[in-house]
C-alpha positions as CSV (number, residue, x, y, z in Angstrom):
1,X,24.3,26.9,70.9
2,X,26.7,26.6,69.1
3,X,25.7,25.8,65.4
4,X,25.5,22.5,63.3
5,X,26.6,22.4,59.7
6,X,24.8,19.7,57.0
7,X,25.4,19.5,53.5
8,X,24.0,17.2,50.4
9,X,23.7,17.7,46.9
10,X,20.4,18.8,47.5
11,X,17.1,18.4,48.5
12,X,18.2,14.6,50.3
13,X,20.2,16.3,53.2
14,X,16.5,17.2,54.4
15,X,16.0,14.0,55.4
16,X,18.7,14.3,58.0
17,X,18.6,17.6,59.3
18,X,15.1,16.7,60.0
19,X,16.4,13.8,62.5
20,X,19.0,16.3,63.9
21,X,16.3,18.6,64.5
22,X,14.9,16.2,66.5
23,X,17.4,15.2,68.6
24,X,19.0,18.1,69.2
25,X,16.3,21.1,69.0
26,X,18.1,23.4,70.5
27,X,21.1,23.7,68.0
28,X,21.4,26.4,65.5
29,X,21.2,24.8,61.9
30,X,22.9,25.6,58.8
31,X,22.5,24.1,56.0
32,X,23.6,23.2,52.2
33,X,22.2,21.8,49.2
34,X,24.4,21.9,46.4
35,X,22.1,22.3,43.7
36,X,24.3,23.8,41.1
37,X,25.8,20.0,41.7
38,X,22.9,17.1,41.6
39,X,23.7,14.8,41.1
40,X,26.4,13.5,42.8
41,X,25.8,9.6,42.6
42,X,27.0,9.4,39.2
43,X,30.0,12.0,39.6
44,X,33.6,10.6,39.7
45,X,34.9,10.5,44.1
46,X,37.7,12.9,43.5
47,X,35.1,15.7,42.1
48,X,32.6,14.6,44.5
49,X,35.5,15.4,47.2
50,X,36.6,19.0,45.3
51,X,32.5,19.7,46.0
52,X,32.4,18.3,49.9
53,X,35.5,20.2,50.4
54,X,35.0,23.5,49.6
55,X,31.5,23.2,51.0
56,X,33.1,22.1,54.4
57,X,35.5,25.1,54.5
58,X,32.5,27.3,53.7
59,X,29.5,25.9,57.2
60,X,32.9,26.4,59.0
61,X,32.8,30.3,58.1
62,X,29.5,30.0,59.0
63,X,30.3,29.1,62.6
64,X,29.8,25.6,62.2
65,X,32.0,23.6,64.7
66,X,30.6,19.8,63.7
67,X,29.7,19.0,60.2
68,X,26.8,16.1,59.2
69,X,28.0,14.5,55.8
70,X,24.2,14.7,55.0
71,X,25.2,12.7,51.7
72,X,25.9,9.0,50.9
73,X,27.9,9.7,48.2
74,X,30.5,12.6,49.8
75,X,30.2,10.1,52.9
76,X,31.6,7.9,50.4
77,X,34.0,9.9,48.4
78,X,35.3,12.4,50.7
79,X,34.9,11.7,54.6
80,X,38.5,10.6,55.5
81,X,39.9,12.9,53.7
82,X,38.3,15.7,55.5
83,X,38.7,14.4,59.0
84,X,42.5,14.3,57.9
85,X,42.8,17.4,56.6
86,X,44.7,20.1,58.3
87,X,42.3,22.6,58.0
88,X,39.3,20.7,60.0
89,X,41.8,20.4,62.5
90,X,39.7,19.9,65.7
91,X,36.7,19.9,63.4
92,X,34.0,16.6,63.7
93,X,32.4,14.6,61.1
94,X,28.8,12.8,61.2
95,X,28.8,11.3,57.8
96,X,26.4,8.6,56.2
97,X,27.4,5.0,56.4
98,X,25.1,2.7,54.9
99,X,22.0,0.8,56.9
100,X,23.7,-3.0,55.9
101,X,24.7,-4.0,59.8
102,X,21.0,-3.6,61.0
103,X,19.6,-5.2,57.7
104,X,21.9,-8.1,58.5
105,X,21.0,-8.5,62.0
106,X,17.5,-9.0,61.5
107,X,17.3,-10.2,58.7
108,X,15.4,-14.1,58.4
109,X,15.3,-14.2,55.4
110,X,19.1,-13.9,54.7
111,X,18.8,-11.7,51.7
112,X,19.0,-7.8,52.5
113,X,18.6,-5.1,49.6
114,X,20.8,-1.8,49.2
115,X,19.2,1.4,47.2
116,X,22.1,3.7,46.2
117,X,24.1,5.6,43.7
118,X,27.3,4.4,41.7
119,X,29.3,6.7,44.7
120,X,27.8,5.5,47.6
121,X,28.8,1.8,46.0
122,X,31.6,2.1,44.6
123,X,33.2,4.4,47.8
124,X,35.6,1.7,50.4
125,X,32.9,2.9,52.9
126,X,30.2,0.1,51.4
127,X,33.2,-2.2,51.1
128,X,33.8,-2.4,54.1
129,X,30.6,-2.5,55.7
130,X,29.8,-5.1,53.8
131,X,32.9,-7.2,54.9
132,X,32.3,-6.5,58.7
133,X,28.2,-6.7,59.1
134,X,27.0,-9.0,56.5
135,X,28.8,-12.3,56.4
136,X,27.1,-15.0,56.1
137,X,24.1,-12.8,54.7
138,X,23.2,-12.3,50.6
139,X,23.3,-8.6,50.1
140,X,22.5,-7.0,46.8
141,X,23.3,-4.0,45.9
142,X,20.7,-1.6,43.3
143,X,21.6,1.4,41.2
144,X,18.6,4.3,41.2
145,X,19.4,6.0,37.9
146,X,16.9,9.0,37.9
147,X,15.4,8.6,40.6
148,X,17.0,11.8,42.9
149,X,16.1,14.0,39.9
150,X,12.7,12.7,40.4
151,X,12.8,13.6,43.8
152,X,14.2,16.9,43.3
153,X,11.9,18.0,40.8
154,X,9.1,16.9,44.0
155,X,7.6,13.6,42.2
156,X,7.9,11.7,45.1
157,X,4.7,10.3,45.2
158,X,3.7,9.7,40.8
159,X,3.0,6.9,38.3
160,X,6.5,7.2,36.6
161,X,8.8,7.3,40.7
162,X,6.2,4.5,41.3
163,X,6.9,2.3,37.6
164,X,10.8,3.1,38.7
165,X,11.0,1.5,42.3
166,X,9.0,-1.2,41.1
167,X,11.4,-1.7,38.6
168,X,14.5,-2.1,41.0
169,X,12.5,-3.6,44.1
170,X,10.0,-6.2,42.1
171,X,13.2,-8.5,41.2
172,X,14.8,-8.3,44.8
173,X,11.6,-9.5,46.4
174,X,11.6,-12.5,43.8
175,X,15.2,-12.8,45.4
176,X,13.3,-13.1,48.9
177,X,14.4,-9.9,50.6
178,X,12.8,-9.1,53.9
179,X,15.1,-5.7,54.6
180,X,15.5,-2.5,52.1
181,X,18.3,-0.4,52.6
182,X,17.9,3.1,52.0
183,X,21.8,3.9,50.9
184,X,21.0,8.0,49.0
185,X,19.1,10.7,51.8
186,X,16.9,11.2,49.1
187,X,15.5,7.9,49.3
188,X,13.8,8.3,52.4
189,X,11.2,10.9,51.0
190,X,10.1,7.8,48.8
191,X,9.3,5.4,51.6
192,X,5.4,5.8,51.2
193,X,5.9,4.5,48.1
194,X,8.4,1.9,48.6
195,X,6.5,0.2,51.7
196,X,3.7,0.0,48.8
197,X,5.7,-1.8,47.4
198,X,7.4,-4.0,50.0
199,X,4.3,-5.3,51.8
200,X,4.6,-5.3,55.4
201,X,6.9,-7.9,55.5
202,X,10.4,-6.2,54.2
203,X,11.4,-3.5,56.9
204,X,12.8,-0.8,55.2
205,X,15.1,1.3,56.5
206,X,16.1,4.8,56.5
207,X,19.5,5.9,58.2
208,X,18.8,9.2,59.6
209,X,17.9,8.6,63.1
210,X,21.0,6.5,64.0
211,X,23.2,9.0,62.2
212,X,20.8,12.0,64.1
213,X,21.6,9.7,67.4
214,X,25.9,9.9,66.7
215,X,25.3,13.7,66.0
216,X,24.0,14.4,69.1
217,X,26.4,12.2,70.7
218,X,29.1,13.7,69.0
219,X,27.5,17.3,70.1
220,X,27.1,16.5,73.7
221,X,31.1,15.2,74.4
222,X,32.1,18.2,72.9
223,X,30.2,20.2,75.0
224,X,28.2,21.9,72.2
225,X,25.0,22.4,74.4
226,X,22.1,19.3,75.3
227,X,18.9,18.6,74.0
228,X,17.7,19.4,77.2
229,X,18.2,23.4,76.3
230,X,15.1,25.5,76.0
231,X,15.2,27.8,73.6
232,X,14.6,26.2,69.9
233,X,17.9,27.0,68.1
234,X,17.9,28.9,64.7
235,X,18.3,27.3,61.1
236,X,19.2,29.0,57.8
237,X,18.8,27.4,55.3
238,X,21.5,28.1,51.7
239,X,21.3,26.7,48.3
240,X,23.7,26.1,45.1
241,X,20.6,26.8,43.0
242,X,17.3,28.8,42.5
243,X,16.0,29.6,46.0
244,X,12.9,30.3,45.3
245,X,12.3,26.0,44.1
246,X,13.8,25.4,47.2
247,X,11.7,27.1,49.4
248,X,9.0,25.8,47.4
249,X,10.7,21.5,47.7
250,X,11.0,22.1,51.5
251,X,7.3,23.3,52.1
252,X,6.0,20.7,49.2
253,X,8.1,18.3,51.8
254,X,6.1,19.2,54.9
255,X,9.7,20.3,56.4
256,X,10.5,22.5,58.6
257,X,10.6,26.2,57.0
258,X,13.5,28.9,57.1
259,X,15.5,31.6,55.1
260,X,16.7,30.1,51.9
261,X,20.2,31.8,51.1
262,X,22.0,31.3,47.9
263,X,25.7,30.3,47.8
264,X,27.1,30.3,45.2
265,X,30.7,28.7,43.5
266,X,33.8,30.9,42.3
267,X,36.2,29.9,41.4
268,X,36.1,26.5,42.9
269,X,35.0,27.9,46.7
270,X,31.1,28.6,47.9
271,X,31.1,31.7,48.3
272,X,27.1,33.8,50.3
273,X,25.1,35.4,47.8
């Protein structure tokens, strides 16, 4: 099997990797978490785009034949540029798109909420999705400052994190939302808390399964292999932060364990240490 690459600012893209692993169990996966620069959300889009291009080159050097941009901020900032860059000609990219379409199609109240980072909301991708798919629906955007850092610290089910979420979500509930879109790949790790806060009347939408299905379709279309191949694929993690902390977080989140290697930023490029 050929290698599929994924990247995010840190741990968030692991929610997407989990779904990709289920869709393509035989694929070799290489994941880079850019913990040296987490979070991407508050950063300028141009800066995030520079990071994304350097990381895509790194994953390409590791043998990736398809890359999933498993980060909403990086998708908003860089997906179009990555697809148009000459150095990535012939390399397919799959990105994150806010799941506004399924929320708008299934809402009964006509009001949906979106939790995301500033970078995800600032990109043209979000505005385009709302314009195309949410006509006649009230969309309530909400940034969540500090939530990525809570999740990176392993505080996925703590009173402090619950207080933060209630502060953002309860005003949306008061306005009648019946769907809540997660516009950052870190946020699925707090779905149990969100379900507790929202109750059964609100659908919390994780876009990772849809992204994994698209990756599997592109994987098959390019002839890289099929999900029915028998041998399980190899998984390798890279982090630009602490290897020990990354491995600890993988275990704490109940994710697939594998070798964690160090990636280092040098002169605007990522290299394997």
